[in-house]
Structures are given as C-alpha cells and as structure tokens.
C-alpha positions in Angstrom: 97.3 -124.8 -96.5 94.1 -124.5 -94.4 92.6 -121.3 -93.1 93.5 -122.3 -89.5 97.1 -122.9 -90.5 97.3 -119.6 -92.3 95.8 -117.7 -89.3 98.2 -119.4 -86.9 101.2 -118.6 -89.1 100.1 -114.9 -89.4 99.8 -114.7 -85.6 103.3 -116.1 -85.2 104.6 -113.7 -87.7 102.9 -110.8 -85.9 104.4 -111.9 -82.6 107.9 -112.0 -84.2 107.4 -108.4 -85.5 106.3 -107.3 -82.0 109.3 -109.0 -80.4 111.7 -107.3 -82.9 110.1 -103.9 -82.2 110.6 -104.5 -78.5 114.2 -105.4 -79.1 114.7 -102.3 -81.1 113.2 -100.1 -78.4 115.5 -101.7 -75.8 118.5 -101.1 -78.1 117.5 -97.4 -78.4 117.3 -97.2 -74.7 120.7 -98.9 -74.3 122.2 -96.1 -76.5 120.9 -93.5 -74.1 120.9 -95.4 -70.7 122.7 -98.7 -70.7 121.9 -99.7 -67.1 118.2 -99.1 -67.6 118.2 -101.2 -70.7 120.0 -104.0 -68.8 117.4 -103.9 -66.0 114.5 -103.8 -68.5 116.0 -106.7 -70.5 116.4 -108.8 -67.3 112.9 -108.0 -66.2 111.4 -108.9 -69.5 113.3 -112.2 -69.5 112.2 -113.1 -66.0 108.6 -112.3 -66.7 108.6 -114.2 -70.0 110.2 -117.3 -68.3 107.7 -117.2 -65.5 104.8 -116.9 -67.9 106.0 -119.9 -69.8 106.4 -121.9 -66.6 103.2 -120.9 -64.8 99.9 -120.9 -66.8 98.1 -118.9 -64.2 100.7 -116.1 -64.5 100.5 -116.2 -68.3 96.7 -115.9 -68.1 97.0 -112.9 -65.8 99.3 -111.2 -68.2 97.1 -112.0 -71.1 94.2 -110.5 -69.1 96.0 -107.2 -68.9 96.2 -106.8 -72.6 92.7 -108.2 -73.4 90.5 -105.7 -75.0 87.3 -104.7 -73.1 84.1 -106.2 -74.4 82.1 -103.9 -76.7 78.9 -102.6 -75.4 75.7 -104.4 -76.6 73.7 -102.7 -79.3 70.1 -101.7 -78.3 67.5 -104.4 -79.0 65.2 -103.6 -81.9 63.3 -106.9 -82.4 63.4 -110.7 -82.3 65.2 -111.0 -85.6 68.0 -108.6 -84.4 68.3 -110.4 -81.1 68.6 -113.8 -82.8 71.2 -112.5 -85.2 73.2 -110.9 -82.4 73.0 -114.1 -80.3 74.3 -116.2 -83.2 77.1 -113.8 -83.9 78.1 -113.6 -80.2 78.0 -117.4 -79.9 80.3 -117.8 -82.9 82.9 -115.2 -81.7 82.8 -116.6 -78.1 83.3 -120.1 -79.3 86.2 -119.1 -81.5 87.9 -117.2 -78.8 87.7 -120.0 -76.2 90.1 -123.0 -76.3 88.2 -126.2 -76.5 90.7 -128.2 -74.5 89.3 -127.1 -71.2 86.6 -129.5 -70.2 86.9 -129.0 -66.4 85.0 -126.3 -64.6 87.1 -123.4 -63.3 87.7 -123.4 -59.6 86.4 -120.4 -57.5 88.9 -118.1 -55.8 90.0 -119.3 -52.4 88.1 -117.8 -49.4 91.3 -117.2 -47.5 95.1 -117.1 -47.9 96.6 -119.9 -45.8 100.1 -118.5 -46.0 99.1 -115.2 -44.5 97.2 -116.9 -41.6 100.2 -119.2 -41.0 102.7 -116.4 -41.1 100.6 -114.1 -38.8 98.9 -116.6 -36.4 100.6 -120.0 -36.7 99.5 -123.6 -37.2 96.7 -123.7 -34.7 94.9 -120.6 -36.1 95.3 -122.0 -39.7 93.8 -125.3 -38.6 90.9 -123.5 -36.8 90.1 -121.4 -39.9 90.3 -124.3 -42.4 88.2 -126.6 -40.2 84.7 -125.2 -41.0 85.3 -125.0 -44.7 83.7 -127.4 -47.2 85.7 -129.8 -49.4 85.2 -127.5 -52.4 86.3 -124.4 -50.5 89.5 -126.3 -49.4 90.1 -127.5 -53.0 89.6 -123.9 -54.2 92.3 -122.7 -51.8 94.7 -125.5 -52.8 94.2 -124.8 -56.5 94.5 -121.0 -56.1 97.7 -121.3 -54.1 99.1 -124.0 -56.3 100.2 -126.1 -53.4 99.3 -129.5 -54.8 102.0 -129.9 -57.4 101.8 -133.7 -57.3 98.0 -133.8 -57.4 97.8 -135.7 -54.1 94.5 -134.2 -53.0 92.3 -135.8 -55.6 92.4 -139.0 -53.5 91.5 -137.3 -50.2 87.8 -137.8 -49.4 87.6 -136.7 -45.8 87.5 -133.0 -44.9 89.7 -133.5 -41.8 92.4 -135.3 -43.8 92.4 -132.5 -46.4 92.7 -129.9 -43.7 95.6 -131.7 -42.1 97.3 -132.1 -45.5 96.8 -128.4 -46.3 98.2 -127.3 -43.0 101.3 -129.5 -43.4 101.9 -128.4 -47.0 101.5 -124.7 -46.2 104.0 -125.1 -43.3 106.4 -127.0 -45.5 106.3 -124.3 -48.3 106.3 -121.3 -45.9 109.3 -122.6 -44.0 111.2 -123.8 -47.0 114.8 -122.5 -46.8 114.6 -121.6 -43.1 117.3 -124.2 -42.2 119.9 -121.8 -43.6 118.8 -118.7 -41.8 
C-alpha cells in the first residue's frame, strides 16, 4: 500500500468516526427532545445532499471549517527565507488539488436576480449593457445560470446580455404559472 493510499484511508476512517460521533450526539438529543433531534437530522441531511450536489456550496462549507493561516515567522536572513519559501511551497502544493487548470472567475459585479425582481427587464438590460464579456461571464458563473454551458459559444457582448436577461427571467419566473 502506498503512502497516499494509507493517508486517504486514514482520512476516510476519521470521517466515519466523526459521522458516528454526530449520530451519537443526535441520539442523545433525541432522548431529551425528540422533535429537536428530528429537525436537526433533517437539516443535516438537506445540507449534506446540497453539498454533494453543488460544488460551490461544498466549498463554502469547507471554508467555514478551514483553519486560519499561521502568522509568518520574522525574517532572520536569506537562508531562513529560502527554507520557509520551500516549505510553504510544499505545503501549498500538497493542499491544492491539481485537477483545476482553469483560472477562477471573479465574483459578479451585480446580482441580476435582485435587479430583475426590483426593477424589471429593462433595468436589468440597461445595467448589463455596459459590462465587459468577462464581467458578464463572472455573473453567469457566480449565479450558476448556464447549466448547459451555452455561453462558451457566445462571442458578442449584446448576444450575451440578451441571453443573460432571458435566462434570469426564466429562472426567476419559474413556477409562477401555478400561482
């Protein structure tokens, strides 16, 4: 068995222990307050299912539990700096998954759903109009409105604005036929 396999198996075993501890705590709560345990169980199930389904949500949850970076030690000389840089490079490289080759998108400059809900289609079109293609793609990525990856073929800014407005309207009005 390789070192990576052993580390992975140890991590899985540790997760199982934590899940069992959580289950034990919920059982203790059920003995005292059954309805509270039922609500907590349902909440945990919904959060876990959503995290499994949505990578962005899972990343946000993992960010909550991530330890804060340790403060840097004071610099004492070039040898110390080189050793610290080498160590930092190794730990950073080990912590990052290597499968991500694409650059991360920036956060969107506005929320199209809020603008659509508060001001309508015309205001949304007016606010999206002056944005660059990258800013539009950032909004689309952040709001996760391109589930079929249609926008990768859109090359004109006006076309991307029109597509975004249409998609926001469709998603925001979804289910209104029954109201």
